N, C-alpha and C positions, 0 to 999 in steps of 0.2 A: 734642544740643541746645545752642545757644549762649545764654547768659543775659546779658542787658544790665542794668546796674545801674539804669537809669532806669525799668524796668518792674516793676510789682507782680506778684503771682502770677497774677492774672486776665489782665493784659495780656500776660504772658509766655506763657500758655496760648494766647491768640489769636495772638500773634506766630508761634508754632510752627505753629498750625493754618492760618493764612492764607499760608503760604509759597508756595503755588501761584499766588497773586494778588499778585505782588510786582514792583516796578520800582525801578531805581536811577537817580537823577539825578546826573550828574557835576558837577564844579566849574563848568564853563562854563554849564550849564543853571541851576544854583543861583544863579550870579551874574547871569545874564540876567533871572531872575525876582525878584531881590533877596530871596532866601530865606536870610537870614543869622541869623534868630532863630526860636525856636519860635513866637512870636506871629505873625511874618510867614508862616511855613509854614501855620499854622492858618487865618489870614485868607485866604491864597491858595486853599487847598483849599475853603474855604467859598464863595469867589467863583466857583469853577468848578463848584460844585454838589455837592461831596462833604460830606456831613453829619458832624459830630463823632460819634465812636463807631463809625464804619464803617471807620476806618483807624488804623494806627499808623505811626510813622516813627522812624527811628534815624539819627543823624548819625555818620558815620565820620570821625573827626578826621584819621586818617593819610592818607586818600584825598580828604578834603574832599568827600565825596559823601553823599547822603541816600537811604536805602532806605525805600520805602513798602511797606506790606502792607495789603491790603484784604479786607474781608469778602466782597465779591462782585466778579465780573468786570466788572460794569457800572461800578462806581466806578473800577476800573483803566482801563477804556476812556475814561472822562471825562478822567482824568489824561493818558493817552497822546494824546488829541485836542488837549488844551491845549498840549502840547509841540511841536506842528507849527507 
């Protein structure tokens, strides 16, 4: 289990549990959608129909990528469709 400092105990539990519904956005995708802040990421997810509480994300500074994990495959599909 990898533990991220930004997650509380409950969020860490969900992060581990939701591993099967994950996707990583690389630097180009992050830049294309202007996802440079936590606020921008949350607003973008809301705009594409993903409700708060149904996902977690973690920013990897070394790769400049964002990993999302979702409670359901439906939310993962919404994000994948928005990347097309």
